[in-house]
N, C-alpha and C positions, 0 to 999 in steps of 0.2 A: 535240343535236349532229348533226353531218353525218357520213355514213359510206355507202360505196359499196364493192362487190366489183368491180371492173373487171374483172379475169379470172381464170380459173385456168390455171397452167401445168405442165405436165408435162415434165420432161427425159428422154427416153426413152434406153434404154442403146445405141440405134444412131444416137445423136447428135443426131437429130431433135427438135425443141421442138412441144409441142401445147398450144395456146392455145383457151380457149372464153372468149369475151368477154361483157359484160352491161353493160346500161344503168342509169344512175340513174334512179329514179321512174318505173320501168316494172316490170311483172310479166312477169319474163323466162322464157318457157316454153320448156323442152327436152323434147321428145316424140319418142316412138318406140317400138320392139319393147323386148320383154324381154333380158335380158342384154347389153344394148349399154353398161351402166356408167352409167346416168343417176343411180341412188341413190349411188353412189359419189361425186358430187360434194359431197353433203352430209357424206359421212365425210371427204374431201379438206380440206373448209374447216374441218372439225372437227379434224383431224390436225394442219394449220397453225396452229391457235391451241391447241397445245401439249397436246393431249391425252394420257392416260397409258398409253392402249391405243387399239386401232384396229380396225376389220372391214374394212378396204378388202379387196377380194378379190385372194387371191394369182393365181388363172387369169387372164391377159388382160391385168390391169391391173399388179399390183405386180411382176410376173415381167419386165415391159417397162420399167418406170420406175427411174431413179436418183433423181431428187429431186420432190419435190411442191412447187409453189406458188402463192401467191395475191398478186395486186397489189391494193392497196386504197387508197382515198381518205379520210383521218379528217381533218376539220376542215381542209378545204385543203391538207393534208398528203398526198405521195402515199410509198406504203411498199409494197416487194417482201419477202413472208417464205417462206422455202423451207425444206425441212426432208427429210432424206434419207429415201429409200424404207425400207420395213419390212425387217429382215432376220430370216428364219424366223419371222414372224408376229409379231417383238418391235420396239417404237419405236425411233427412233434419236434421239439427244441432239445430233447434228450441225444445225445451222441456219446459213442464210444470210440477211443482212437488207442493205437499201438504203433508206436514208433518204430517197433522192431516186425511188425506184419503179422503178431499173435492173431489166432481165431480161437476166442475162449469157447468152452462147450456153454457157458452162462455167461450172458452178456448183460452187464449193469453200466450204467451211465458214469463216466469218468472224467469228461471234458465239453467243453463248449465249443459251439459254432464258430465264435470269433476267433478262439485259441486255435483250432484246427485251419479255418481260412489262412491265418496268419502263416501258420507251418507252409501251406502249401503254396500260398502266393510268395514266399520267401523262395522258393524251389523254380518257380515260373520268373522269378525277376521282378515281381510286382511290389517294390518297395513304396515307401512312403512320397518318393517322388512322382511315381507312376500316376500322375493324376490327369485329370481333365481340362485341356486349355482354357485359360480363361476367357478366351472368345468363343468357347464352344458351349456356354452354358444354355439350357432350356428348361421349360417348365417343370420336369420330372428328372432333368440332372442339374445338379448346380456346380457350376464352373467351380475349379480349384478341388473338388472332392477326389477321392483316390477311385481308381478302377477298380472295378471287381473282377475276380477270376472268371465268374460266372459269363461275363459278356465275352471273355474270347472263346468259351464254349459252344458258341454258335457255330464255330467253325468244323465242329468233330461229329455233329449229327447230319442224317438226311432222314426225317421221320417221313411217314406215309403220307403225311398232310403236304409234304413238300416234293416227293418224288414223281409225282404227276402234275404239279402246279404248273398252269398255262397261261398264269397272271403276272409272269417275271419277277415271282419272289424265291429267292435262290438261298435263303437262310430261314432256320426254326425262330420260333418266337416273334415274328415279326406282327404279330397281332396284340402282342403287349408293349404299350406305348414306350416303358422305359427301354426297352431290348431294341425297338425299333429307332429311337433315338440315339442309342449308344452306339448302334452299327457304324454310322459314317464317322463317329467320333473315335471309334478304336480300330477302325480298319484300316489305315496306315502303320499303326503302330503293331498291329497282329502281323501285316505282311511284311515288315520291316523296311519300308517305305520312310517311315520316321523312328527316331531314337527319342527315350525318354530323355535323355542328354541334350539333344538337339530342341525337344520342346522347351525345356528349362531356358536354355539359351534365347529360344526364341520370346519366351516372355520376359526374360530378364532385360533383352533388347527393347521390346514393345516398354517396359515400365520406364527404362532410362529414356528412351526417346518421347515419353509422356513428360518427364521431368525436363529434357532438354528444352520442348516446346513451351512449356511453363515458365523455364526461366527467360527464353527468348521473347516470349510475350511480356513480362516483368521489364526487360532491358528496353522494348519498344516504348512501354509506357512512361518509364522513367526518362529516357531520352525525349520523349513528346512533352513529358511536364518541364523538364529542363528547357525545352526550346520554348514553350511557351511562357515560362517566367522570364526567359531573357527578352521575349518581345514584351512582357507585360511591364518588367522594371522601367523602361521607357517611361511608360504612361505614369507608373507611380512616382517616377522622379519629377516628372511635369506637376503633378498634383502637390506633392510634397513642397516644393517649390513656391506654388499658387498661395499655399497656407502658411508659408514661412516657416513649415517643419524642419527644411535644411537650407543651408545659403542656396543663392543662386550661383554657385561657382562649383557647387558638386556636381561630378562628372557621374556618367551612366553606370560604369564598372565600380564607383563609389558608393552607390546608392543604399547598397545593402549595409555596410558599416555605419553610414552617414544615418540612416533610419533607425538602425539599432541604438546607436549613440543618444539619437534624438529621444527615442522611445524610454530609453533607461533616465533620460534627463526629466522627462515629464513625470515618471514613475518617484522621483526623489523630490518632488516641489522644486521645479528649477526657478532661480531667481531671473527675474525679468529687467532687463538694461533696458530697451528702448522706451519711448515715450507710449509708442502705441501698443506695445506688449503690456505696459502698466494700466493703459484705460481699458483694454480688452480683459485684463485680470479683473478689475475693478467691476466693469460691465457683468462679467460670470458671475463674481462674487454677490452683487446686488439682484442678479436674476433670482439666484439661489435664497438669499433671504425673503425675496418678495412671495417667492413659490412656498416657501417653509411658513410664512406668516398666514398666508390664505388657507394653507392645508390646517394650520392650528384654528382660524377662525372657523372653518368648515365642521372639523371635529367638534369645538364648543358649542356650536348651533345646535347639531344632532344632541349634544348632552342636555342642552335647553327644552330640545322638542320631547325628550325621554322622560324629562322630569313634569312636565306639562301631562305628559300620559297619566302620571301618576293620580293628579286631579280625579281621575274618573275611577279609580280606586278608594277614594277617601269618600264618595258620595254616602255610601251607607252611614257615615258619621253624622252628617246633616241630617239623613233620616232619623236615626234616632233621638237626636235633638228635638225633631218636629214633634215625636210621638213620647217624648219625655215623661208625661204623665200617665201614659197608659203601661209603661214598662213596670215589671218587677224589678227591682234593684238588688244586686249583691253589694256585698260589703266594698268591693274593689272597682264598682262599677263606675262610680265618677270619676276615679282616680285614670282610670284608663281612658276616658273618654276627654277628658281635660287634656290628657297627653296628645292624644290623636288630634284633637280640634287646633293645640298648638302648631303642630307639625304641618297641617294642612295649612294656615295662614303663612307659615314660612315657605312652604314650597310655592303658593300663589305669590309671594311678593317676589320669589327669586324668579320666575319666569315673565311675570309682567313689567320688569323694569330692565332697564339696559345697565349692564355692569360697567364698572370704569374699565373692565377687560375688553368688553365691545367697543370701548371708544377709543382706548388705546391703541389696540392694532389697528383698526381703520385708519387713525392718525399716520401711525408708523407705515402701513402700505403706501398711503398718499405721498409722504415724505420720500419715501424710497422710489416710488415712481418717477417723481420730480426728478430727484439726483441721476436715475438712470437714462431720462431724457436728455439731460444735460452733457453726461458723457458720449451719449449716442451722437449728438451733434458735433462733439469735438472729434469723434472717430470718423464722421462724415468729411471732415476737412482734410484727412489724409488722402495721398493719391490713389487710385482705383486699380492700379497693375495687380495688385495681388489681392486674393480673397481672404476671407476671413470666415470663421467657423459663427454659424447663429446662435449658437450655444454651446456648452460645455460637452452635452450629450454627443453632438455632431462632432466633436473636437476628438472625444475620447472612442467615440465608434471607428473614425478614419483611424488612430492609431492602434486602436485592436487588431483592424484589419491587418493592418501593416504587421503587426507582431505575428500574426497567425502566419503571414506568409512565409516571415523569416523562420519560423520554426520548422516549416514545410520543408521550404528549400534551403539546403544547407549552403555554406558558402563556397562549397566546394563539390556539386553536386555530380561531375564526373567522375568522382571517386568511387561512387556507389555503382555507375555502372561498370566501371573497372573490375570490382570484385565479382558481378554477376558473369564478366566476359572471363575472368579465369575458370568459373564452374563451368560455364558452357563448355571452355576448352576441354575441361578437365573431363565431362560426360561424352564430347566427341569422340575423344580418344580412347575412353572405356568402350564405346560401341564399335569402334573400330577394330578393337581387339577381340570381340567376339566371331569368333568363325564358325558361321551358322549354313548348314548343307542346304543346298538348293533343291528341297524335296518334291519342286514342280517338275525340276527336270528328270529326279528319279522317279516321280509317279510316272510320267509319260513314257519311259524305258520300261516299266513295271507293267502296264497297259500292254504295250508291244510283247514284253515276254509272255505274258497269260494267253494273247493272242497266237502266239507262235507255238506254245505247249498244246494248247487246243487244238490247233492246225494236225499236228501231230496224232493227238488222239483220234480226230476226224479220219484222217487216212486210216489209222492202225483199225478203227471200228469198220473199214471196207464198205460193205452194201447194208449195213446194219440201220443208216440213216436214209435209205432208199434215195429218193431223188436229189436229199439233201447234202448226198455225199462228197460233192464237189464244192458246197458253199463255203465262204469264208467265214472266221470266226470274229464279233465285233465284241470286245469287252465295254461294257456302258457302265464307266467308273461312278457317274453320278447315283445311278440305281441300283449298283453291285449287281449287276444281271448279265446274261450272256444271251446275244444275240446273233443271228445268221442272216450274210450279206450275199446276194447273189453275186456269182463272179462276173468281174469287170463291170460291175454297176455301181451305184449307190444305193441301190434299193434293200432295205431291211425286210426280209422275208418274214412274214405272219405265221409262224410254223405250226403245223397241226399235228396231230396224233400224239398220245400219251406215250407211245413208244419213243419219239423221238424228243419228248419233254424230258423222259426218264435219262436217257442219254446226254441231253446236255446238264443236267442236275450232276451227273457222274464226271462229265468233261470240267464242269466248273469248280466244284470241291477238290478233285485233283489237282488241277492247276493252282488252286490256291494251296495247298500243302504244298507243292512245289516249289513256290516261289516263296513261301515261308520257309522251305529248306537250304534254299540256295541262298536266302539273305540271312539265315541264321538267327532267326527273331526266336525269343525265348519265350513269347508269351501264349503259343498256342501249342498243345499237345501233339505228339505226332499218331494220332489214332482217329478212326472214324467210324462210326455205328451207323449202318444203313438199315433202314425197314423197308423189306421185300421190292427190290429192283425190279421184280419180276411182276409186281403189280399191275401193268399194263396188259399182260398175258393171261395172268393167273387169277386175278382179282383177290379179294379179300378172303375169300373161302378156299382158295387152293384149287379152284376149279378152271380150266382154261376158259377165255373168254373169246376165242376167235375159232374159226373152222381152218386155220394154217398152221396145223402143230410145226411142221417142217421150218416155214418160215419164222415161226416164234422161238423155237429152239435155237435156230441159227443167233437171233438177236441176243437172246438170254446167254447163249455161249460167248458171244463177242462182249458181251457187259462181264461177265466174268474173267473173260482173258485181258480185258481192259485193267480189271483191279489186280489179277496175278502179276500182270506183267510192272506195274508200279510198283508192288512189292519187290519185283526183281530187279528193277530199275535203283530203288532207293538202297538196297542191300549191296549193290556193286558201287554205289557213291559212298559206300560208309556210313549210311544211316540206319535209321530204325523206323519202322511203320508198323501200325498194327490195324486191322480192321474185323469188324464184328458185323456179320450180315446175317439177317433175319429173314427167312425164306419159306417159300411153300415147294420149292423146284426139286424134283427127284437128285437124288445125289448121283445119278449117271450124269447129268446135265453137266457136272464139272469135273469128272473125271479126266486123268491124266494132267490136271494142271499142278505144278509142283508146290505152287505157295497156298494150295486151299488145305485147310483143316477141317474136317466134319467133326466138330463138336459133339453133338447129339442131334437124334433125328426125333421129335417130339411126335411119336406114333405109338399107337397099340397101347395105350396107358401111360405112356411117357410123355412128361411134360413140364413145364416149369416147376410145379410142384406134383412128383408122379402120384399116382392113384395108391400105389402102394407105400406112400409116405403117410397117407391118410389113414390106411388099413388099421 
């Protein structure tokens, strides 16, 4: 893709507009003293690209600015994005956007962050399919959510916090958890090792394999149940024969049909044919009658007990009769008391006597029990080869079990398995048709490519790395870091000196962008903002930190030659790239390098917001 930051625009509170212009395919250098706003340029670009917090200085900068803006070219389109200045250190949600790259004299909010971000993400090929893989979720990043453009911007900056970092951190924002967790999840996409299409295919394959495994488990479960039933029906047939549910001639393979027929027969009150069956039917019938009569007698006794309890509630009537002479009576008193007394006598008579019902029930139970014993003695005369049910409850419980098993197991259980076999075959065929790139192999090749590119950078830097100039680069893919290995050993050197760390960070970032270019990854824009690579020699105040100016100048020059040559190579390969370098070094340090563009020198009153703009 093509991408250029054309200019940074500041709309000041006094009505003036400050613009800082940059050129494409150049190392754009802004050099000057400290406290002139150079580093704020990186923060402004980040702020206009939707950052949720900002470190833009309030003093001298934010206190004088109404709106921050950037004018960019993306794939031959020109856009202007502006964002209202921070208010008491808090970011604003007000944006201005021009799809024609217009820079208005007065800025008014006309768009939303969501809408502007959607336009840019389209240019960067970040569509709705560019999501975090389902296997890559975390506490701060939900799997399946869309990848933000901002995560890829980690490849576009080397801030002052990173340039001298000696703890193996090669990307900005790694102190923020969501960026730290996002980096390993978007790294392969950014470098072109992985593609969105390949991720979608991988996720589809994983989903299909999950479905396949589920069907296979179901198949095994059904096969197991069918086998169990085939083994169990032999035992079922044996019990059915013992209880005369089926005939003795019934075969194992016929047990399902015969049991079903037998159950249907019992459900429709079958006719009894044999003498034994008639006796058993009478036996069960007598058992039911005896059980019902005893239940009736028990309920009747409960009723009588409840009537007896009513006697206690009538005792006040007796008390009133005893105190009759002492009571002042109304006109209806005598009528009420007489009525209650009559009821009391009736109740007492009921519970004190055995009614004909009591005697009749007891007699009936005795008669039925005697008849039951006669039938039982007749049943005992039959041969003991076959078992009989103790009662109807046992018989119907047995038949209910058989019916349940008939409902669970179809007459042809294999047909169920066959249908799953067809689905399994279909899923396997669909999985085989998914052609997925082996990213593991491409990842290994990319690691070697990165190391090969950095080897050339080390050779190009000559003696700038001093005693490390002959060391071999090692790309630590897991930690996304660059290490140095001592020649002809497996020993990883613990690199010292902030100068060496600065070079390692330059090597690493340039190698990342070279791989991105070769793999034609659309997600990372071809630009890099570097905040003071000369920091190991000049510090943050622009003054030299060492007493070896000639040695320092050599190393600084080598660093800028590296950047200059990177641009040359990129243009020769028909690509584009832009660098913005914020520096302290004198202009003479980079003289003679064809791809260097001195944007401005922030000295003698000139700054991001010049003194003349505030007069």
